C-alpha positions as CSV (number, residue, x, y, z in Angstrom):
1,M,-7.9,-7.4,42.1
2,A,-8.7,-11.1,43.5
3,R,-7.8,-13.8,42.1
4,R,-11.3,-15.4,42.3
5,S,-12.9,-12.2,41.0
6,L,-11.1,-12.0,37.5
7,L,-11.7,-16.4,37.4
8,L,-15.6,-16.1,37.3
9,I,-15.9,-12.7,35.4
10,P,-16.2,-14.5,32.2
11,A,-18.5,-17.7,33.1
12,I,-20.9,-15.6,34.9
13,L,-21.5,-13.2,32.9
14,A,-22.0,-15.5,30.0
15,A,-24.8,-17.0,32.0
16,V,-26.3,-14.2,33.3
17,L,-26.1,-12.0,29.9
18,L,-27.4,-14.8,27.7
19,A,-30.8,-15.5,30.2
20,A,-31.6,-11.0,30.1
21,P,-33.3,-9.4,27.4
22,L,-31.6,-7.8,24.8
23,Q,-32.7,-3.9,26.4
24,P,-31.5,-4.7,30.0
25,R,-28.1,-6.1,29.1
26,A,-26.0,-3.3,29.4
27,A,-27.3,-2.8,33.1
28,A,-27.0,-6.4,33.9
29,Y,-23.4,-6.3,32.4
30,A,-22.5,-3.8,34.7
31,A,-24.2,-4.8,37.7
32,T,-22.7,-8.8,37.5
33,V,-18.9,-7.1,37.0
34,D,-18.9,-4.8,39.7
35,S,-20.9,-7.2,42.3
36,L,-17.5,-9.8,41.2
37,L,-14.8,-6.4,41.8
38,P,-13.3,-5.0,44.5
39,P,-14.6,-1.6,46.1
40,A,-11.9,0.0,44.6
41,A,-12.0,-1.4,41.0
42,A,-15.3,-1.1,40.9
43,A,-15.2,2.6,42.0
44,A,-13.0,3.0,38.7
45,A,-15.6,1.5,36.7
46,A,-18.1,3.7,37.4
47,L,-16.3,7.5,36.9
48,S,-18.1,9.6,34.5
49,F,-16.3,10.5,31.0
50,E,-15.1,13.7,32.8
51,E,-13.7,11.7,35.9
52,G,-12.2,8.5,33.8
53,Y,-10.9,10.1,30.9
54,T,-9.6,12.7,28.7
55,Q,-9.5,13.7,25.1
56,L,-6.3,13.1,23.3
57,F,-6.5,14.8,20.0
58,G,-9.5,16.4,17.7
59,D,-11.1,19.0,19.1
60,S,-14.6,19.4,18.3
61,N,-14.3,15.9,16.5
62,L,-15.4,14.5,20.0
63,M,-18.7,15.2,21.2
64,L,-20.1,13.7,24.7
65,H,-24.2,12.8,24.7
66,G,-26.6,11.9,26.9
67,G,-24.9,13.4,29.9
68,G,-21.7,12.1,29.3
69,K,-22.7,8.6,28.8
70,R,-22.1,8.4,24.9
71,V,-18.7,9.7,23.1
72,H,-18.7,10.0,19.7
73,I,-15.1,10.2,17.9
74,A,-15.1,11.3,14.2
75,L,-12.6,11.4,11.3
76,D,-13.0,14.4,8.6
77,E,-10.7,16.2,6.1
78,R,-9.1,17.9,9.0
79,T,-8.8,15.3,11.6
80,G,-9.9,11.9,13.3
81,A,-10.5,11.9,17.2
82,G,-9.8,10.0,20.4
83,F,-9.7,9.7,24.3
84,A,-7.9,7.7,26.9
85,S,-8.4,6.9,30.2
86,R,-7.1,8.9,33.3
87,G,-5.3,6.7,35.2
88,A,-3.3,3.5,34.2
89,Y,-4.3,-0.4,35.5
90,H,-2.4,-3.3,35.6
91,H,-4.2,-6.5,35.2
92,G,-8.2,-6.1,34.5
93,F,-11.8,-6.4,32.5
94,F,-11.9,-3.6,29.6
95,S,-14.7,-3.1,27.4
96,A,-16.9,-0.8,25.7
97,S,-20.2,-1.1,23.4
98,I,-18.9,0.5,20.1
99,K,-21.2,1.6,16.9
100,L,-19.5,1.7,13.7
101,P,-19.7,4.4,10.9
102,A,-22.0,3.1,7.7
103,D,-21.6,3.4,3.9
104,Y,-18.7,3.5,2.5
105,A,-15.8,3.5,5.3
106,A,-12.9,2.1,3.2
107,G,-9.4,3.2,5.0
108,V,-11.1,4.4,8.4
109,V,-9.6,2.8,11.7
110,V,-11.1,2.9,14.6
111,A,-9.5,1.1,17.7
112,F,-10.3,0.5,21.3
113,Y,-6.9,-0.7,22.8
114,M,-4.5,-0.1,25.5
115,S,-1.2,1.1,25.8
116,N,1.7,2.5,27.5
117,G,3.7,3.8,24.9
118,D,3.4,7.3,26.4
119,V,5.5,6.1,29.1
120,Y,8.2,2.9,27.6
121,E,8.5,4.7,24.2
122,R,10.7,1.5,23.0
123,T,9.6,-1.0,24.8
124,H,5.8,-0.6,25.4
125,D,2.9,-3.0,25.6
126,E,-0.1,-2.9,23.8
127,L,-3.5,-4.9,23.1
128,D,-5.8,-3.9,20.7
129,F,-8.9,-4.2,18.9
130,E,-8.9,-2.7,15.2
131,F,-11.7,-2.1,13.1
132,L,-11.0,-1.7,9.6
133,G,-13.9,0.1,7.0
134,N,-14.5,-1.5,4.2
135,V,-15.8,-0.6,0.7
136,R,-19.8,0.1,0.4
137,G,-21.2,-3.7,0.3
138,R,-18.5,-5.3,2.0
139,E,-18.4,-6.0,5.8
140,W,-15.7,-4.4,8.3
141,R,-13.2,-6.5,9.6
142,V,-12.0,-6.9,12.9
143,Q,-7.8,-7.3,13.8
144,T,-6.2,-7.7,17.1
145,N,-2.7,-7.2,17.9
146,V,-1.0,-8.2,20.9
147,Y,2.6,-6.4,21.6
148,G,5.3,-6.8,25.1
149,N,8.2,-5.1,25.6
150,G,8.3,-3.5,22.0
151,S,7.7,-6.7,20.5
152,T,5.7,-8.4,18.1
153,A,7.3,-11.6,17.7
154,A,4.8,-13.4,20.1
155,G,1.7,-11.8,19.5
156,R,0.7,-10.8,16.1
157,E,-2.4,-9.7,14.3
158,E,-5.5,-11.9,13.8
159,R,-8.3,-10.6,11.6
160,Y,-11.6,-11.9,11.7
161,G,-15.1,-11.4,10.2
162,L,-18.2,-10.9,12.6
163,W,-21.7,-12.7,12.8
164,F,-23.4,-9.1,13.0
165,D,-23.7,-6.0,11.0
166,P,-21.3,-3.5,13.1
167,T,-22.7,-0.3,11.8
168,Q,-26.1,-1.3,12.8
169,D,-26.6,-1.6,16.6
170,F,-24.0,-1.1,19.8
171,H,-21.9,-4.7,20.0
172,R,-19.6,-5.2,23.0
173,Y,-15.7,-5.4,22.6
174,A,-14.1,-6.5,25.5
175,I,-10.3,-7.4,26.4
176,L,-9.8,-9.5,29.8
177,W,-5.9,-9.1,30.7
178,S,-4.4,-11.2,33.6
179,H,-1.1,-12.1,35.0
180,D,-1.2,-15.0,33.1
181,R,-3.3,-14.8,29.9
182,I,-5.0,-12.4,27.6
183,T,-8.4,-12.8,26.0
184,F,-10.3,-11.2,23.5
185,Y,-14.3,-10.9,23.4
186,V,-16.9,-9.7,21.4
187,D,-20.5,-9.8,22.5
188,E,-19.1,-12.1,25.4
189,T,-17.9,-14.6,23.0
190,P,-13.9,-15.2,23.3
191,I,-12.4,-15.0,19.7
192,R,-8.6,-15.2,20.8
193,E,-6.5,-15.9,23.9
194,V,-2.5,-15.6,24.4
195,V,-1.3,-17.3,27.4
196,R,1.9,-16.3,28.9
197,T,4.7,-18.9,28.3
198,T,8.2,-19.2,29.7
199,S,9.7,-18.6,26.4
200,M,7.9,-15.3,26.0
201,G,9.5,-13.8,28.8
202,A,8.9,-10.0,28.5
203,Q,7.1,-10.2,25.5
204,F,3.9,-10.7,27.6
205,P,2.6,-7.4,28.6
206,S,3.4,-7.0,31.6
207,K,3.5,-3.1,32.5
208,P,0.8,-1.2,33.5
209,M,-1.6,0.2,30.8
210,S,-4.1,3.0,29.6
211,L,-7.2,2.7,27.9
212,Y,-7.7,4.3,24.3
213,A,-10.2,5.0,21.4
214,T,-9.5,6.5,18.3
215,I,-10.4,7.2,14.5
216,W,-7.8,7.5,11.9
217,D,-7.2,7.5,8.5
218,G,-5.6,4.0,7.5
219,S,-5.4,4.7,3.8
220,S,-2.4,3.4,3.4
221,W,-2.9,-0.4,4.3
222,A,-6.5,-0.7,6.2
223,T,-8.5,-1.8,3.1
224,S,-6.6,-4.6,0.6
225,G,-3.6,-3.4,1.4
226,G,-4.3,0.2,0.8
227,R,-6.0,-0.3,-2.7
228,Y,-9.4,1.8,-1.3
229,K,-8.6,4.6,0.3
230,V,-10.5,6.9,2.8
231,N,-13.2,8.7,0.8
232,Y,-14.1,12.3,2.7
233,K,-17.3,12.8,0.2
234,Y,-18.8,10.6,2.9
235,A,-17.1,12.4,5.8
236,P,-18.1,13.0,8.8
237,Y,-17.4,9.0,9.6
238,V,-18.8,8.8,13.3
239,A,-18.0,6.0,16.0
240,E,-19.7,5.9,18.8
241,F,-18.7,4.4,22.3
242,T,-21.3,3.7,25.5
243,D,-21.2,1.3,28.6
244,L,-17.3,2.4,28.8
245,G,-16.0,-0.4,31.1
246,L,-12.6,0.5,33.5
247,H,-12.8,-2.6,35.8
248,G,-9.4,-2.4,36.3
249,C,-6.8,-2.7,39.5
250,P,-4.8,1.1,39.4
251,A,-1.4,0.7,38.9
252,A,0.5,0.8,42.3
253,A,3.1,4.0,42.2
254,D,5.9,1.6,41.4
255,G,4.1,-0.1,38.8
256,S,3.5,-3.2,40.4
257,P,0.3,-4.8,41.4
258,A,-1.2,-5.4,44.3
259,Q,-1.5,-9.3,44.0
260,P,-1.4,-11.2,41.4
261,C,-4.5,-11.5,39.0
262,E,-5.0,-14.6,37.3
263,A,-7.8,-16.0,35.4
264,T,-8.5,-19.3,33.1
265,M,-11.6,-20.2,30.6
266,P,-14.6,-22.7,31.3
267,P,-15.2,-25.4,29.0
268,G,-18.3,-23.8,27.4
269,Q,-16.3,-21.0,26.5
270,R,-13.4,-22.7,25.1
271,S,-15.9,-24.4,22.9
272,A,-17.6,-21.2,21.8
273,M,-14.0,-19.5,21.0
274,E,-12.9,-22.4,19.1
275,R,-16.1,-22.5,17.2
276,F,-15.9,-18.5,16.4
277,R,-12.0,-19.1,15.0
278,A,-13.1,-22.1,12.3
279,R,-15.5,-20.2,11.4
280,Y,-14.7,-16.3,11.2
281,M,-11.2,-16.1,11.4
282,T,-9.8,-15.3,7.6
283,Y,-6.0,-14.2,9.0
284,G,-3.2,-15.6,11.6
285,Y,-0.2,-14.7,12.1
286,C,1.9,-17.7,13.6
287,Y,3.5,-17.1,16.5
């Protein structure tokens, strides 16, 4: 992927989407991203679910709607569900619009993440959005994780509240992964940035990864340290995904990118991130 494409994505997307009406935001978002990407990456982003993704588990708990443009994954007494991209990517911009289960959802975990754990079992890389359900009347929480080369020393978890109810409508969550930094976005607002340093070494995620989405039972830890567990009286718990974006650089046969991908954050977005973190971050592991 060209360096200029990754550099411009966050700044131009923010300007376009803030000016766009609410209804056509998804279309404006996709069109703008495609215009910034080289043909190979844009083609990958345009794949249908059948072409670009595969079901991991959950049999009938994964259902396609709207001609394959929307994916529902459900958790019930039998199983959760999940899917993954068919290919692996080495840097890029990965996103989805997600609507979380409403009502009582304690113990439920919905994850949108990148990983290569299926290839590098002991030295895997991982970039996570984890959405942690709650009891009725209390909001969902969002957690991000960054793991590199099997280590949790240089990018441990952070948790946040949100300024909206994620069960009432779709909201966009995105990961920008480049050669030198990782940025997590919620509705085009950056919420976390991890910058590569010399001391990190291999602890900065650097191997090709696939994109995943799952829903599962995290009763042992997800809500108040496991105090509140999944109550299957309220099942099925359904998480809805749409506008799935694979705007990445497909991994080369030897696992290396064609050229380094770099990105920077414009000052306006950095200020927005600092405001978000000051107001909504509830927990951060010092690293």
